[in-house]
N, C-alpha and C positions, 0 to 999 in steps of 0.2 A: 427752383421754384420763380417764376415771375408774375407779377403783379400789373393789370394793367387796366385802363380803361379807354374808350371810344369816344371823343370830343364829336360834336356837331358835324364838323367836317369829315366824319368816317377816320379821321386818323388815330391811330393807337398811340396812346400816351404810357409809355413805360415807367413804373419808378423803380428805383434800385432794387436788384435781384437778390432774391434769397438765395445764398450759396449755401448747401448744406455740408460742404468741407470747414464751412467757419461754423458750424452748429455746436453747442454741446450738448452732448448724449447721455442719459441717465442709463446706469447700468440695467442689463435685460436681467439680471439674475432674479429680481424680485416680480417679474413677469412670465417667466420661463415656466411652460406647464408640460411635464412629462408624460402627462395621461392624454391630454389634449392635443399633444406636439403642437403646440403654439408659443408663440415670443412676440414681446413687442416692443420697438426702438422708438424711444419719445425723445425728443431734442429741441431746444430754443436757440436763439441766435448769442454767439458769444458776447456780442453787445447789441443792444437794440433801442437806438436814439430817438426813433418814432414811438416807442411804449407799444407795438401793435402786438408783441408776444407777451404783454402783462398779465394777461389772462388764457393766454392761448397756448400751444404747440402743433408741430409736426410729428407724425409717428406712421411708422411703418410696421403693420402687423405681419407674422409670419406663421403659415399654418402649412405643415406635413400631411402628406397622405399615407396611409399604408394599404390601400387597395384603391379601386376604380369607384367611381360614384359620381354624387352630385352633391354640391355644396347647398347647406340648406338656406344660407342667406343669399339675398338677392345680389348680384344677378344670377347666382344658381348655376356657376361653371361647372362644367362637365371635366371631372379630373381623371387623372390615373395615378397607380403608385408610384409612377417615375415622375409625378410633378407635384408642384408645392405652389399655396396662392400667396402672393404679395398684395398688400392692402395699403393704399395711402391714405393718409387721414389729416385734415386741416381742421382743427376745431379750437375755436374760442379766438382765431386771431382777427383783430381789429383791422377793417379794410383803409387803406391809405387815401380813399376817394370815392366818390359817388358812382355807383355802378361797376365797382371793380370787379374784374375777371381774374381769374388765377390760371396758370399754364404752367404743367412740368415738363421738364425736357428728361428723357429718358436716353441715356447714353449706353451704348455695347460696345463691348471691345472683343474683338476676334483676332486668333492669329491669321497668319497668311495662309489663301488657299482658301477662305471661309467668304461667300457673300451673304450679305443680307439683304432680305426682300421683305416688302410690306405687303400683305395680303388683306383684300377685303371680300367677305362674302356675304352676301345676304338670304335670307329666307322669309318663307311666309308662316313659318312655325314661330309662335311667339308664347307657348304654352309656359315654360318658364320664366322667361323673361318678357311680361305683357308690355306691347307697344313697342318694343325694341328687336328689329329685324335684322342689324347689321353686326359682324363678328369681324375683329380684326386679328392679324396674328403677324409679329415680327418674327420672320423665321431665319435661322442659320443655314445656310446651304454650302454643300462642298462642292467647289466649281468643278471637279471632274466629273461627277454623277448626277448631279442636282438634288441629291438625298438630302434630305431635312436630319441636321443635326443636333439643333436646340431650338425654342420658341419661347414667345412671350405673347401669350393670347388675351385678350379682352372685348368685352361687350362696348357698344359705343354708347355707355350711360354712367354717370355717378350718382350718387345719391346724398339727400341733405338731412340723413335721420340716423340716429345712432339704431333705430329698430327699422330699417327700410322696407317701405311699401311702395308700389304704384304711384301714390302719390307725389313722392319723395325723389323723384328722378330729375336727375339735372343733365342736360344736353353736354356730351361730350363728343368733341371733333380731334381729329388726327392729321397734323398739317404736312405729310409727307417726311420721306426718309430722305437726309443729307449725309453726306462725306462730312467727318468732324473735321475743320481745317485748325485745330486746335489738338493740344494734348493734355490728358488728365491730369490731375495733380497724383502725387508721387503716393501709391496706393500699396498697403502692406498686403492687400488680398491679391491685385493685379499682379504684384512683384512675386507673391508667392505661387501663383497659377504658371505665370510664364518667363519667371526667373528674372535673373538679373539683368539680361540684356532686352528689357521690356520697349526699349525706344526704337527698336527697328522691326521686332517681332509681332505687332499686333496693329491693328487698324480700328479707327473709331468712326463709328456711325452713330446719330441722333435722331430722335422723332420727338416733335412737341405734341403734347395731349393738352388742348384747353378744354375748361369746365365752365358753361354758363349758358343761359338763355340769351334770347335776343335783348332784353333788357340788361342782363346782368344782376337782376335784384335776389336771384335764390339764396345766394350765399348771404347778402346782406340780410334776410330775415331768420335764417336758419343760424349764420356764424358756424355750419358743419357741413364738411365735406369728405366723402370717401369713394376711393377710386379702388376696384380690385383687377388685379391681372394674376394669370396663370402662367408660371414658369416651369420649363420641363425640358426632358432630352426626348429626340426623336420626333415623328409627325406630331403636330397639335390634334387634340382630339375633334372628333367631328358629328355634331347633334345629328340625329335622324329622327323621322317622324314615331313618336311613340304609338302604342297599339290604341289609346285614346283618342288620338288625332285621326289616326289611318281610319280607326271606325265611324268617326263623325264627317270626314270626308267620303267613306263609301257611302253613307247613308244620305249624307246632301246631294252627292253625283249619280248615286245609284236611284233614289227615288223618283225624279224624272223620267230616267231612262225607263224603269220599271212601269212607270205609268204612259209613257209613250209607246213601250211595246204593247201593253195589253190594251191602250185605246186603238192602235193598229190592227191587232188581232180581230177585237169587237166589231171595228166598222168592215173589215174583211168575211167576217163571219155574215153580220147583216146583207151586206151585199150579195152576197151568195144566196143567204135564205129567200132574197128577195127577186131572183132571178130562177130560183127551183120552183116556187109557186105559181108562175106565170104559165097560163094555159093557154098553146099555141092554136090560132084558128083553123080549123081541118077544110 
């Protein structure tokens, strides 16, 4: 997790990074819900010389799904049974500067023969996420047939409230996919998946996702930030126009066309009637 602020010269001033591998994480047993299929991982730095985490924490909330549907909480992500939601939460952490903004570096680990691509899709339909028209997907594709193997998908927004509403939206930006020129810390999860020879069988890519408006004051006021993403296998879900939106568009576009058609028919009928009443001179 990065924290930075912009000086008057528009240069970014970065504070010491919060490396999550150095955090102390609470046991997940107290937050594991077998009925709702949710769990929460909460952590604080092992050492906190600045005192920023005296009343704050970083958390990752995980939600699994049994069937396809749409999440009730904003940003109302469309999900399938092959996907899960991961929510990054920054709560109560004191900023180290005026107008501080935060950014999350997301690293992906892929085996040889898999390529990562960052896709951006825009739509005029904001029925489920008002004023948010961009969806981003980090997709792992096979180099042989370009088929999607897995994905990380999110809306271009974060929220500054525990019960998010439209007014709590926080601007979210993605800063391109970069090949990692560094190695990940020794991880039991990575080692369990790739085996003991992890040094030569995987590649690392990373994308930075920043949160905050132009003035960076959103987090200063709320002291709360949440960002949600969908993680799953296969093709990422695609939003389509709902029957309600289709009906509204049909009325909005069909009414002028119907009026134009009726007006043209009336004009033609009136013109024909005028000529039929004309009495030629003998």
